[in-house]
TITOR-917265 format. One record per residue (C-alpha): residue number from 1; x, y, z. Coordinates in steps of 0.05 Angstrom, whole numbers. Example, Ala and Ser with C-alpha at 12.3 -4.5 7.8 and 13.67 -1.06 7.14 Angstrom:
<atoms>
(1; (246; -90; 156))
(2; (273; -21; 143))
</atoms>
This chain:
<atoms>
(1; (-8; -6; 9))
(2; (26; 61; -18))
(3; (21; 118; 34))
(4; (64; 160; 15))
(5; (76; 156; -57))
(6; (105; 227; -71))
(7; (161; 279; -43))
(8; (148; 325; 20))
(9; (159; 383; -10))
(10; (122; 458; -1))
(11; (165; 489; -62))
(12; (132; 476; -144))
(13; (84; 477; -180))
(14; (10; 487; -148))
(15; (-30; 455; -193))
(16; (14; 388; -193))
(17; (22; 400; -113))
(18; (-58; 402; -109))
(19; (-60; 330; -161))
(20; (-21; 305; -117))
(21; (-48; 321; -61))
(22; (-124; 304; -98))
(23; (-92; 228; -124))
(24; (-60; 217; -68))
(25; (-123; 225; -21))
(26; (-148; 177; -72))
(27; (-93; 116; -63))
(28; (-116; 128; 14))
(29; (-186; 119; 11))
(30; (-177; 59; -45))
(31; (-140; 16; -2))
(32; (-175; 37; 65))
(33; (-232; 13; 27))
(34; (-208; -44; 4))
(35; (-181; -72; 65))
(36; (-245; -40; 113))
(37; (-299; -66; 55))
(38; (-311; -145; 80))
(39; (-310; -116; 152))
(40; (-363; -61; 141))
(41; (-407; -100; 118))
(42; (-403; -157; 165))
(43; (-407; -100; 226))
(44; (-456; -66; 197))
(45; (-502; -124; 184))
(46; (-487; -163; 260))
(47; (-499; -86; 287))
(48; (-559; -82; 251))
(49; (-587; -152; 299))
(50; (-553; -125; 358))
(51; (-585; -56; 356))
(52; (-664; -99; 366))
(53; (-631; -129; 429))
(54; (-688; -113; 485))
(55; (-739; -134; 416))
(56; (-705; -212; 404))
(57; (-693; -214; 484))
(58; (-760; -202; 508))
(59; (-776; -249; 448))
(60; (-736; -301; 469))
(61; (-751; -295; 542))
(62; (-835; -304; 526))
(63; (-836; -384; 550))
(64; (-819; -345; 624))
(65; (-856; -296; 633))
(66; (-939; -297; 637))
(67; (-931; -364; 683))
(68; (-983; -397; 721))
(69; (-978; -387; 798))
(70; (-1021; -416; 841))
(71; (-1007; -417; 916))
(72; (-953; -362; 958))
(73; (-893; -337; 925))
(74; (-812; -359; 947))
(75; (-761; -323; 979))
(76; (-713; -296; 946))
(77; (-651; -337; 990))
(78; (-698; -406; 964))
(79; (-695; -374; 882))
(80; (-619; -363; 900))
(81; (-607; -430; 941))
(82; (-644; -470; 884))
(83; (-605; -424; 830))
(84; (-546; -453; 855))
(85; (-560; -520; 871))
(86; (-582; -523; 800))
(87; (-511; -505; 780))
(88; (-464; -536; 831))
(89; (-396; -501; 855))
(90; (-437; -445; 829))
(91; (-436; -378; 871))
(92; (-477; -325; 863))
(93; (-467; -266; 810))
(94; (-531; -226; 813))
(95; (-608; -242; 828))
(96; (-645; -196; 766))
(97; (-698; -151; 796))
(98; (-775; -175; 765))
(99; (-815; -147; 736))
(100; (-876; -182; 749))
(101; (-894; -221; 797))
(102; (-923; -286; 751))
(103; (-853; -275; 714))
(104; (-792; -336; 721))
(105; (-735; -294; 768))
(106; (-675; -296; 737))
(107; (-619; -308; 781))
(108; (-546; -304; 745))
(109; (-493; -353; 782))
(110; (-419; -359; 752))
(111; (-368; -422; 770))
(112; (-295; -392; 743))
(113; (-302; -351; 693))
(114; (-376; -378; 668))
(115; (-437; -346; 677))
(116; (-501; -387; 676))
(117; (-569; -343; 674))
(118; (-616; -396; 718))
(119; (-695; -385; 707))
(120; (-735; -401; 756))
(121; (-805; -405; 773))
(122; (-817; -354; 826))
(123; (-874; -406; 874))
(124; (-863; -476; 869))
(125; (-774; -467; 856))
(126; (-773; -516; 796))
(127; (-713; -491; 746))
(128; (-746; -475; 681))
(129; (-689; -470; 630))
(130; (-602; -458; 663))
(131; (-576; -410; 605))
(132; (-497; -403; 585))
(133; (-486; -332; 578))
(134; (-438; -342; 530))
(135; (-486; -391; 491))
(136; (-543; -346; 492))
(137; (-566; -308; 422))
(138; (-548; -241; 435))
(139; (-483; -253; 462))
(140; (-463; -295; 406))
(141; (-493; -241; 363))
(142; (-451; -176; 413))
(143; (-385; -227; 406))
(144; (-389; -238; 320))
(145; (-394; -155; 323))
(146; (-347; -139; 380))
(147; (-275; -198; 359))
(148; (-307; -251; 307))
(149; (-323; -287; 358))
(150; (-234; -292; 366))
(151; (-214; -262; 437))
(152; (-178; -199; 445))
(153; (-142; -214; 375))
(154; (-211; -204; 348))
(155; (-229; -151; 379))
(156; (-156; -123; 350))
(157; (-183; -138; 283))
(158; (-244; -106; 287))
(159; (-203; -43; 328))
(160; (-162; -43; 262))
(161; (-208; -38; 207))
(162; (-249; 11; 244))
(163; (-189; 50; 252))
(164; (-177; 48; 168))
(165; (-257; 65; 161))
(166; (-248; 123; 199))
(167; (-185; 145; 156))
(168; (-236; 111; 88))
(169; (-302; 166; 111))
(170; (-249; 238; 121))
(171; (-208; 219; 57))
(172; (-273; 211; 23))
(173; (-300; 262; 45))
(174; (-240; 302; 21))
(175; (-252; 276; -49))
(176; (-329; 297; -39))
(177; (-299; 366; -27))
(178; (-331; 403; -97))
(179; (-266; 450; -130))
(180; (-319; 462; -187))
(181; (-368; 519; -181))
(182; (-421; 495; -125))
(183; (-476; 443; -156))
(184; (-523; 410; -114))
(185; (-532; 365; -174))
(186; (-477; 309; -159))
(187; (-456; 336; -106))
(188; (-513; 337; -49))
(189; (-567; 281; -93))
(190; (-540; 244; -144))
(191; (-560; 255; -225))
(192; (-601; 170; -217))
(193; (-618; 176; -303))
(194; (-548; 198; -320))
(195; (-525; 112; -318))
(196; (-464; 84; -323))
(197; (-403; 102; -279))
(198; (-435; 176; -264))
(199; (-491; 144; -227))
(200; (-443; 97; -182))
(201; (-390; 158; -173))
(202; (-467; 197; -143))
(203; (-486; 148; -104))
(204; (-430; 128; -83))
(205; (-410; 205; -58))
(206; (-479; 230; -41))
(207; (-483; 169; 6))
(208; (-430; 177; 34))
(209; (-444; 246; 44))
(210; (-507; 244; 81))
(211; (-485; 180; 136))
(212; (-403; 200; 146))
(213; (-416; 240; 204))
(214; (-471; 179; 232))
(215; (-406; 128; 216))
(216; (-359; 169; 247))
(217; (-391; 168; 316))
(218; (-422; 89; 308))
(219; (-331; 78; 304))
(220; (-318; 118; 357))
(221; (-362; 107; 401))
(222; (-351; 42; 384))
(223; (-279; 30; 402))
(224; (-276; 37; 484))
(225; (-299; -40; 474))
(226; (-234; -56; 437))
(227; (-182; -93; 475))
(228; (-119; -40; 447))
(229; (-163; 23; 450))
(230; (-193; 9; 510))
(231; (-145; -6; 544))
(232; (-119; 70; 521))
(233; (-179; 101; 548))
(234; (-169; 67; 616))
(235; (-96; 96; 610))
(236; (-121; 163; 591))
(237; (-173; 160; 638))
(238; (-126; 155; 710))
(239; (-111; 224; 690))
(240; (-185; 250; 703))
(241; (-222; 240; 782))
(242; (-243; 174; 752))
(243; (-246; 142; 806))
(244; (-309; 90; 795))
(245; (-310; 34; 772))
(246; (-320; 28; 695))
(247; (-385; -14; 679))
(248; (-359; -28; 599))
(249; (-313; -94; 585))
(250; (-251; -70; 542))
(251; (-247; -133; 514))
(252; (-263; -221; 525))
(253; (-199; -222; 573))
(254; (-230; -159; 611))
(255; (-310; -188; 601))
(256; (-283; -249; 637))
(257; (-230; -202; 694))
(258; (-297; -171; 712))
(259; (-341; -249; 714))
(260; (-283; -269; 765))
(261; (-282; -219; 811))
(262; (-345; -235; 824))
(263; (-340; -297; 856))
(264; (-314; -294; 935))
(265; (-249; -264; 945))
(266; (-213; -323; 994))
(267; (-216; -300; 1070))
(268; (-149; -274; 1102))
(269; (-121; -303; 1159))
(270; (-144; -362; 1207))
(271; (-90; -415; 1192))
(272; (-82; -462; 1133))
(273; (-158; -469; 1135))
(274; (-169; -407; 1119))
(275; (-123; -408; 1067))
(276; (-152; -470; 1020))
(277; (-219; -467; 1043))
(278; (-222; -383; 1032))
(279; (-274; -389; 981))
(280; (-325; -445; 1008))
(281; (-319; -405; 1085))
(282; (-336; -339; 1070))
(283; (-396; -375; 1026))
(284; (-424; -420; 1077))
(285; (-419; -359; 1118))
(286; (-456; -307; 1068))
(287; (-538; -306; 1077))
(288; (-582; -301; 1023))
(289; (-636; -283; 1071))
(290; (-623; -202; 1056))
(291; (-656; -209; 993))
(292; (-721; -189; 1005))
(293; (-711; -130; 1032))
(294; (-665; -108; 992))
(295; (-722; -121; 936))
(296; (-767; -84; 982))
(297; (-726; -21; 985))
(298; (-695; -24; 908))
(299; (-761; -46; 873))
(300; (-804; 20; 909))
(301; (-738; 65; 878))
(302; (-768; 39; 810))
(303; (-700; 43; 774))
(304; (-695; 25; 706))
(305; (-702; -48; 681))
(306; (-670; -91; 697))
(307; (-635; -91; 753))
(308; (-589; -129; 783))
(309; (-577; -137; 864))
(310; (-517; -170; 879))
(311; (-488; -195; 940))
(312; (-424; -180; 972))
(313; (-355; -202; 941))
(314; (-312; -203; 1011))
(315; (-334; -212; 1083))
(316; (-365; -150; 1128))
(317; (-376; -115; 1053))
(318; (-449; -88; 1029))
(319; (-505; -115; 983))
(320; (-505; -74; 915))
(321; (-555; -59; 857))
(322; (-549; -29; 794))
(323; (-597; -4; 728))
(324; (-569; -49; 678))
(325; (-608; -13; 619))
(326; (-595; -1; 554))
(327; (-607; 77; 551))
(328; (-538; 96; 601))
(329; (-554; 146; 632))
(330; (-612; 124; 673))
(331; (-569; 79; 703))
(332; (-551; 76; 781))
(333; (-522; 39; 828))
(334; (-527; 28; 892))
(335; (-494; -1; 964))
(336; (-549; -22; 1009))
(337; (-545; -50; 1077))
(338; (-547; -136; 1090))
(339; (-580; -122; 1159))
(340; (-634; -76; 1136))
(341; (-639; -66; 1071))
(342; (-629; 8; 1059))
(343; (-598; 47; 1011))
(344; (-536; 75; 1042))
(345; (-500; 108; 980))
(346; (-531; 121; 905))
(347; (-490; 139; 841))
(348; (-524; 170; 786))
(349; (-503; 176; 716))
(350; (-496; 244; 712))
(351; (-453; 238; 790))
(352; (-404; 199; 744))
(353; (-340; 219; 719))
(354; (-337; 270; 652))
(355; (-304; 207; 615))
(356; (-358; 151; 636))
(357; (-410; 196; 622))
(358; (-377; 211; 553))
(359; (-362; 136; 539))
(360; (-440; 115; 567))
(361; (-472; 166; 521))
(362; (-432; 148; 458))
(363; (-441; 62; 482))
(364; (-523; 84; 496))
(365; (-536; 112; 417))
(366; (-486; 57; 387))
(367; (-535; 6; 413))
(368; (-586; 36; 396))
(369; (-621; 55; 453))
(370; (-597; 125; 469))
(371; (-670; 159; 437))
(372; (-732; 130; 417))
(373; (-706; 142; 342))
(374; (-645; 114; 356))
(375; (-651; 43; 325))
(376; (-681; 76; 274))
(377; (-619; 119; 253))
(378; (-577; 57; 259))
(379; (-604; 16; 209))
(380; (-610; 75; 160))
(381; (-526; 76; 171))
(382; (-516; 10; 165))
(383; (-557; 7; 108))
(384; (-524; 70; 74))
(385; (-458; 35; 96))
(386; (-471; -28; 40))
(387; (-499; 12; -3))
(388; (-431; 46; -2))
(389; (-397; -9; -10))
(390; (-435; -48; -73))
(391; (-430; 26; -112))
(392; (-356; 24; -105))
(393; (-347; -44; -125))
(394; (-389; -26; -189))
(395; (-354; 36; -195))
(396; (-282; 1; -197))
(397; (-312; -57; -239))
(398; (-313; 4; -287))
(399; (-262; 36; -288))
(400; (-208; -24; -280))
(401; (-157; -43; -330))
(402; (-133; -102; -343))
(403; (-80; -135; -304))
(404; (-74; -94; -251))
(405; (-115; -70; -182))
(406; (-134; -27; -208))
(407; (-109; 27; -150))
(408; (-101; 106; -181))
(409; (-33; 114; -206))
(410; (-2; 171; -164))
(411; (35; 244; -202))
(412; (110; 230; -233))
(413; (154; 271; -195))
(414; (86; 294; -158))
(415; (94; 344; -80))
(416; (45; 357; -24))
(417; (50; 395; 24))
(418; (79; 388; 90))
(419; (10; 406; 120))
(420; (-27; 338; 106))
(421; (32; 305; 149))
(422; (-16; 337; 211))
(423; (-63; 307; 210))
(424; (-38; 240; 188))
(425; (-4; 241; 270))
(426; (-55; 270; 304))
(427; (-91; 210; 272))
(428; (-43; 154; 297))
(429; (-31; 182; 362))
(430; (-116; 179; 369))
(431; (-122; 111; 335))
(432; (-51; 70; 359))
(433; (-64; 14; 323))
(434; (-82; 60; 252))
(435; (-10; 89; 271))
(436; (38; 37; 269))
(437; (5; 0; 205))
(438; (10; 67; 177))
(439; (87; 65; 183))
(440; (102; -12; 170))
(441; (50; -14; 111))
(442; (94; 50; 88))
(443; (176; 19; 98))
(444; (136; -43; 68))
(445; (123; -15; 9))
(446; (187; 37; 1))
(447; (239; -18; 32))
(448; (203; -76; -8))
(449; (153; -71; -56))
(450; (175; -19; -89))
(451; (228; -55; -116))
(452; (191; -122; -134))
(453; (159; -108; -207))
(454; (105; -157; -204))
(455; (88; -129; -148))
(456; (89; -50; -157))
(457; (56; -51; -209))
(458; (-2; -89; -197))
(459; (-8; -45; -141))
(460; (2; 13; -179))
(461; (65; 39; -146))
(462; (81; 64; -200))
(463; (68; 135; -225))
(464; (40; 173; -280))
(465; (45; 235; -317))
</atoms>
């Protein structure tokens, strides 16, 4: 890939410099699109499914709602014990606040780094279903979308694709910018009756114009989940007053570590028995009797559902309750006293550190949960992305030369202004994976590919007048 084919030299013919700069940006756009196209298609499809998570999960959970309930309702303690008995060796992670008296009680239990959602009948304590959280349909879609089902390596690959898609969009906007007297036709709306290359060019550029902001927003708002960039953000976050726990995972390893952290901490002191039997000692001393008191307290607060109640993971700790609403601006976290069920501390969304609020708003919009038409906006953006892909392939197919890839050729002895270095360096710093790959590709082109005639000719690394 030829990122910089021209000599960085501000001196020379201004017209040639402008043409060389345009051609260079065009090459960036072409190669970024070539790499990103399959990822963009995949992410737009899986993302379009995921934005309907609330509706899909409600539909899948239909068999466990509106159950026939006769007789008195069992206690929350009994629900928890029934769920733990159904998954031997597991620990209580979360008790989901029931939204209706005739719905199955959802109890999430953990075993190592695995989590299981146990559906318990509210009165009879019958186990209706045990679902591995990683095997649930929407969880699979989430992992397909964010990590290609390949863990942290897949997350980094998706992050790399997202970074180069940002380059593709920015360079596309530069290419769209009118260089002749402004005309709305072919710029703001396409010339659909022209046919041929003009039809596909207009369809591509105009669609890109209208969806560019939304695409950039979705790309940036999705980066906090990524393994590399999410870790990068965590380091930046430490410079703020962000002492609160983040509520989004950064890669698969982070998610699994978060699950393991919900298991009880080993007991300290007490000799050998406490060391080897630490987890069991804590669990044995933990009573689930406070669940009903806490449910009563939290239920009266009308937090945005789903609301998850979690036990302490260390001796003497407080119980917690948190809203896990898709619209993260509605979330709240509480600490509660086990003996009385009283709320000791509450943190609402607006009380979280500013960087967490910014990420939370972005994540909610990314998932289609921030405002009423959010899902529609995301779907239209995904459709626009696929239209960009189709029109890009059509344009390439119509203009491709025989025997070569068809990348725009560079101008012979062209020059581009040094000011292009600033946005390139800035993008490389803000998106570290992008910066690393840009350097590697530049070195590969200069030191290797240019010196292999067949590769140079096929990739368009030669120059034209």
